[in-house]
C-alpha positions in Angstrom: -217.4 -141.6 82.7 -215.8 -140.1 85.9 -213.4 -143.0 86.0 -212.2 -142.3 82.5 -211.7 -138.5 83.2 -209.7 -139.3 86.3 -207.4 -141.7 84.3 -206.9 -139.0 81.6 -205.9 -136.4 84.2 -203.6 -138.8 85.9 -201.9 -139.6 82.6 -201.4 -135.9 81.8 -199.9 -135.2 85.2 -197.5 -138.0 84.8 -196.4 -136.8 81.4 -195.8 -133.3 82.6 -193.8 -134.5 85.6 -191.7 -136.6 83.2 -191.0 -133.6 80.9 -190.1 -131.4 83.9 -187.6 -134.0 85.2 -186.1 -134.4 81.8 -185.6 -130.6 81.3 -184.0 -130.3 84.7 -181.7 -133.1 83.9 -180.6 -131.3 80.6 -180.0 -128.1 82.5 -177.8 -129.7 85.0 -175.9 -131.6 82.3 -175.3 -128.5 80.1 -172.4 -127.1 82.1 -170.8 -130.5 82.2 -170.9 -130.8 78.4 -169.9 -127.2 77.4 -167.5 -126.1 80.0 -165.9 -122.6 80.0 -164.9 -121.0 76.6 -161.1 -120.8 76.4 -159.6 -117.3 75.8 -158.9 -116.5 72.1 -155.3 -115.1 71.5 -155.7 -111.7 69.7 -153.3 -108.7 69.3 -154.4 -105.9 71.6 -153.2 -102.3 71.8 -153.8 -99.5 74.3 -155.1 -96.4 72.4 -153.1 -93.2 72.5 -153.1 -90.1 70.3 -150.8 -90.4 67.4 -149.9 -88.7 64.1 -151.2 -90.8 61.2 -149.8 -90.3 57.6 -152.5 -89.9 55.0 -152.5 -91.6 51.6 -154.5 -89.1 49.5 -154.5 -88.0 45.9 -156.3 -85.2 44.2 -157.5 -84.8 40.5 -155.7 -82.1 38.5 -154.6 -81.0 35.1 -151.0 -80.4 34.0 -150.2 -77.0 32.8 -147.3 -74.8 31.9 -147.6 -71.4 33.4 -144.6 -70.1 31.4 -146.1 -70.9 28.0 -145.3 -68.0 25.6 -146.9 -66.8 22.4 -144.3 -65.2 20.1 -145.5 -61.9 18.7 -143.8 -59.7 16.1 -142.6 -56.4 17.5 -141.6 -54.8 14.2 -143.2 -54.5 10.7 -141.6 -56.2 7.8 -141.4 -59.2 5.6 -140.8 -62.5 7.3 -137.5 -63.7 5.6 -136.6 -66.8 7.6 -138.0 -69.5 9.9 -135.2 -71.1 11.8 -137.0 -74.1 13.4 -139.2 -77.0 12.6 -142.6 -77.3 14.4 -142.3 -79.5 17.4 -138.6 -78.8 18.0 -137.4 -78.3 21.5 -135.8 -74.8 21.5 -133.6 -73.2 24.1 -134.0 -69.8 25.6 -132.2 -67.3 23.3 -132.3 -69.4 20.1 -133.1 -67.4 16.9 -136.5 -68.5 15.5 -137.5 -65.8 12.9 -135.8 -63.1 10.9 -137.9 -60.0 9.9 -136.0 -57.9 7.3 -132.8 -57.5 9.5 -131.0 -55.7 6.7 -133.5 -52.9 6.7 -133.2 -52.4 10.4 -129.5 -52.7 10.3 -129.5 -49.8 7.8 -131.6 -47.8 10.1 -129.1 -48.4 12.9 -126.2 -47.3 10.7 -128.1 -44.1 9.8 -128.7 -43.3 13.5 -125.1 -43.9 14.3 -124.1 -41.4 11.6 -126.6 -38.9 13.0 -125.1 -39.4 16.5 -121.6 -38.8 15.1 -122.7 -35.6 13.5 -124.4 -34.4 16.6 -121.3 -35.2 18.7 -119.1 -33.2 16.2 -121.5 -30.2 16.5 -121.3 -30.5 20.2 -117.6 -30.3 20.2 -117.6 -27.2 18.0 -120.2 -25.5 20.2 -118.1 -26.3 23.3 -115.0 -24.7 21.8 -117.0 -21.6 20.8 -118.5 -21.3 24.2 -115.1 -21.5 25.9 -113.6 -19.0 23.5 -116.4 -16.5 24.0 -116.1 -16.8 27.7 -112.4 -16.0 27.5 -113.1 -13.0 25.2 -115.8 -11.8 27.6 -113.4 -11.6 30.5 -111.1 -9.5 28.2 -114.1 -7.3 27.3 -113.6 -8.2 23.6 -117.2 -9.4 23.0 -120.5 -8.5 24.5 -122.4 -10.5 27.1 -125.1 -11.2 24.5 -122.5 -12.9 22.2 -121.2 -15.1 25.1 -124.7 -16.1 26.1 -125.6 -17.0 22.5 -122.5 -19.3 22.4 -123.6 -21.0 25.6 -127.1 -21.5 24.2 -125.6 -23.1 21.1 -123.7 -25.4 23.3 -126.8 -26.5 25.2 -128.7 -27.1 21.9 -125.8 -29.3 20.7 -125.9 -31.3 23.9 -129.7 -31.9 23.4 -129.1 -32.9 19.8 -126.5 -35.5 21.0 -129.0 -36.9 23.6 -131.7 -37.0 20.9 -129.4 -38.9 18.5 -128.4 -41.3 21.2 -132.1 -42.1 21.9 -132.8 -42.6 18.2 -129.9 -44.9 17.9 -131.0 -46.9 21.0 -134.5 -47.2 19.5 -133.1 -48.4 16.1 -131.0 -51.0 17.9 -134.1 -52.3 19.8 -135.9 -52.6 16.5 -132.9 -54.5 15.0 -133.0 -56.9 18.0 -136.8 -57.4 17.4 -136.1 -58.2 13.8 -134.3 -61.3 15.1 -137.1 -63.1 17.0 -135.6 -65.3 19.7 -137.0 -67.8 22.2 -137.8 -66.1 25.6 -138.1 -69.5 27.3 -137.0 -73.1 26.6 -139.7 -75.6 25.5 -141.5 -77.2 22.6 -142.5 -74.9 19.8 -145.7 -75.4 17.9 -146.8 -74.7 14.4 -145.8 -71.4 12.8 -148.8 -69.1 12.3 -147.2 -67.1 9.5 -145.3 -68.4 6.4 -142.0 -67.1 5.2 -142.5 -64.2 2.7 -145.6 -62.8 4.4 -145.6 -59.2 5.6 -146.0 -59.1 9.4 -146.7 -56.1 11.6 -146.3 -55.4 15.3 -148.7 -57.6 17.2 -148.8 -60.5 14.7 -148.7 -63.9 16.4 -146.0 -66.1 15.1 -145.9 -69.3 17.2 -146.3 -70.7 20.7 -143.5 -72.1 22.9 -144.6 -74.5 25.7 -142.1 -75.4 28.4 -142.3 -79.0 29.4 -139.7 -79.1 32.1 -140.7 -78.4 34.8 -144.5 -78.8 34.6 -146.9 -77.3 37.0 -150.2 -78.7 38.4 -152.8 -76.7 40.3 -155.3 -78.6 42.4 -157.9 -78.1 45.1 -157.5 -79.3 48.7 -160.5 -79.9 50.9 -160.6 -77.6 53.9 -159.5 -80.2 56.4 -156.6 -81.3 54.3 -155.5 -77.7 53.7 -155.7 -76.8 57.4 -153.7 -79.9 58.3 -151.1 -79.0 55.6 -150.9 -75.4 56.8 -150.2 -76.7 60.3 -147.3 -78.8 58.9 -146.0 -75.8 57.0 -145.6 -73.9 60.3 -142.7 -76.2 60.9 -141.3 -76.7 57.3 -141.2 -74.8 54.0 -143.7 -75.8 51.2 -140.8 -77.0 49.1 -140.0 -79.7 51.7 -143.4 -81.3 51.1 -142.8 -84.0 48.4 -145.4 -84.7 45.8 -145.8 -87.4 43.2 -147.8 -87.5 40.0 -149.8 -90.6 39.0 -150.3 -90.9 35.2 -152.7 -93.2 33.4 -150.8 -96.0 31.8 -147.5 -95.0 33.3 -145.9 -97.3 35.9 -143.4 -94.8 37.4 -144.8 -91.6 39.0 -143.1 -88.2 38.5 -141.6 -86.8 41.6 -142.0 -83.1 42.5 -142.6 -80.7 45.4 -145.3 -78.5 46.7 -144.8 -74.8 45.7 -147.8 -73.0 47.0 -150.7 -73.3 49.4 -153.5 -70.8 49.2 -154.5 -68.5 52.1 -158.2 -68.5 51.5 -161.1 -70.9 51.1 -163.1 -70.8 47.9 -166.7 -70.0 49.0 -168.2 -72.0 46.1 -166.3 -75.2 46.6 -165.0 -75.0 50.2 -161.5 -75.9 48.9 -158.1 -74.2 49.0 -155.9 -73.9 45.9 -152.5 -75.5 45.9 -149.7 -75.8 43.3 -146.9 -78.3 42.8 -144.1 -78.6 40.2 -142.6 -81.7 38.7 -139.4 -82.2 36.8 -140.0 -83.6 33.4 -136.5 -83.8 31.7 -137.5 -86.4 29.2 -140.7 -84.7 28.2 -142.7 -87.9 29.1 -145.8 -85.9 29.9 -147.3 -82.9 28.3 -149.5 -80.0 29.5 -153.2 -80.6 29.4 -153.1 -84.2 30.6 -155.4 -85.1 33.5 -153.5 -86.6 36.4 -153.7 -87.3 40.1 -151.4 -85.5 42.6 -150.3 -87.3 45.8 -148.8 -85.3 48.6 -146.2 -87.1 50.7 -146.1 -86.5 54.4 -149.6 -85.2 54.8 -150.7 -86.2 58.3 -153.6 -86.1 60.8 -152.3 -85.1 64.2 -153.2 -86.4 67.6 -155.9 -88.9 66.5 -157.0 -92.3 67.7 -156.7 -95.0 65.1 -156.7 -98.8 64.8 -155.7 -101.1 61.9 -158.7 -101.1 59.6 -159.2 -104.9 59.9 -160.1 -104.3 63.6 -163.3 -102.5 62.7 -166.4 -104.7 62.2 -170.1 -103.9 61.6 -172.5 -104.2 64.4 -176.2 -103.7 64.7 -175.7 -100.1 65.7 -173.0 -99.4 63.1 -169.2 -99.7 62.9 -167.7 -101.3 66.1 -164.5 -102.4 67.7 -163.9 -104.8 70.6 -162.6 -103.2 73.8 -161.3 -105.4 76.6 -162.5 -104.9 80.2 -160.5 -105.4 83.3 -161.1 -109.2 83.0 -159.8 -109.3 79.4 -163.4 -109.9 78.1 -164.3 -108.4 74.7 -167.0 -105.8 74.8 -168.4 -104.3 71.6 -168.1 -100.5 71.3 -169.9 -98.6 68.6 -167.5 -96.0 67.0 -167.7 -93.2 64.5 -165.2 -93.5 61.6 -162.9 -90.8 60.3 -160.6 -91.1 57.3 -159.0 -94.3 56.1 -155.3 -93.6 56.1 -153.6 -96.5 54.4 -153.9 -99.5 56.7 -155.2 -97.3 59.6 -158.8 -96.4 60.3 -159.1 -93.1 62.2 -161.8 -93.2 65.0 -163.5 -89.9 65.8 -165.7 -91.0 68.8 -166.7 -94.1 70.8 -163.3 -94.8 72.2 -160.9 -92.9 74.5 -157.1 -92.8 75.1 -156.2 -95.7 77.4 -158.9 -98.1 76.1 -157.5 -101.6 75.3 -158.7 -102.4 71.8 -158.5 -105.7 70.0 -156.8 -104.9 66.7 -156.8 -108.4 65.1 -159.4 -109.8 62.8 -162.7 -110.0 64.8 -163.8 -113.1 63.1 -165.4 -115.5 65.6 -165.4 -113.0 68.5 -168.6 -112.1 70.2 -169.3 -109.7 73.1 -168.4 -111.6 76.2 -165.6 -113.7 74.6 -162.5 -113.9 76.8 -159.4 -112.7 75.1 -155.8 -113.7 75.7 -154.1 -110.3 74.8 -151.1 -110.6 72.5 -148.6 -107.7 71.9 -149.0 -105.5 68.8 -145.8 -104.0 67.3 -147.7 -101.1 65.6 -147.2 -102.4 62.1 -150.8 -102.3 60.8 -150.0 -103.2 57.3 -148.2 -106.4 58.4 -151.0 -107.3 60.7 -153.6 -107.0 57.9 -151.4 -108.9 55.5 -151.0 -111.7 58.0 -154.8 -111.9 58.7 -155.8 -111.7 55.0 -153.0 -113.6 53.4 -152.1 -110.5 51.3 -148.6 -109.2 50.5 -147.7 -106.1 52.5 -147.3 -104.3 49.2 -150.9 -104.8 48.3 -153.5 -102.2 49.2 -154.8 -102.8 52.7 -157.5 -100.2 53.2 -160.4 -102.4 54.2 -163.4 -100.7 55.7 -166.0 -102.3 57.8 -168.7 -101.9 55.2 -166.8 -104.3 52.9 -167.4 -107.3 55.1 -165.2 -110.3 55.7 -166.1 -113.9 55.6 -166.7 -115.0 59.2 -166.0 -111.6 60.6 -168.2 -109.9 63.1 -169.3 -107.5 60.3 -170.9 -110.3 58.3 -172.9 -111.9 61.2 -176.2 -110.9 62.5 -175.9 -109.2 65.9 -177.1 -111.2 68.9 -179.2 -109.8 71.7 -176.0 -109.6 73.8 -174.4 -107.5 71.1 -177.4 -105.2 71.0 -177.1 -104.7 74.8 -173.3 -104.0 74.5 -173.8 -101.5 71.7 -176.4 -99.6 73.8 
């Protein structure tokens, strides 16, 4: 029994010794098989604050602030309608005639009244002059001279009254010819020819279609950035474009107004832009998206969006140490500005960041830095095989096959992120 136990123990010891020798041999052989990992060539940039153009659009509805509702200003029978509904009318065009003969007759009567008053004024002036001369000769009394002067003053007042009545009659005659106060498309007539209209009766609506106006709301941050830009240039120098559903070409316009207060309910600032619409391609009431050209974020740190991956602790980029070894750095993301991703924290000016596709790169990977010319769109197109004209905004949450964002973080990555 004892002999059997001794043999079993001896066999186990021999087996353990063999396993130990085998493991040692593998450990010694590992460096010989693997060797050092060769550096991966990747574009690298040194972070510095820069001004990044934004690519933003805002929902809005087209409107025409100069839309006018025609209203009758005189009473009479509507004798003529001089347009067809839907016509484009020009400012000053005659649109309706409301008994112009009647008001012309009134003007003629008021002209006759004025002529009579002027004749009476002339007679009173001659009498007053004559009585003044007779008074100096003591041929008439002071009372008679004063009466002649009073008659002259009454005659002058009568002329002024007649002139006012004539001016009023001429205004009514002008109102009898209803003209277009603005240029634009005229709608359906609210009153048919032959109907009696009175002052205040609505006749039709004219909607100017060139230019068109759009009012929209800017988030606070965008409004503050835009206000900073407007300190150096006028609102009209900020270009705007209008994206329309189903229309390939956008309308070009300009910013006209930026509000000076924040709406307490929505935390937005009102803005207004105008757009030339000479062909009448779009109409008021359409829902559109307004894009401001030249809107920027100032003095921000940004990298091409393809450089941002997803680590265990969140979005990350690879920063090179003094030995050109990649180290994962967790970052907070700001806005996506076209091909650029703005970083709000996690990196500092002077950091050397790998801006190429992080596919296949792990913390500790040696990197052979390649120059980056600053063209983020071209870099993304080269890495993804897209055309530079295609949208290149690619956030880290979207994932890329083989990229660091699609791999599970290793313990080394967790240590680097911490």
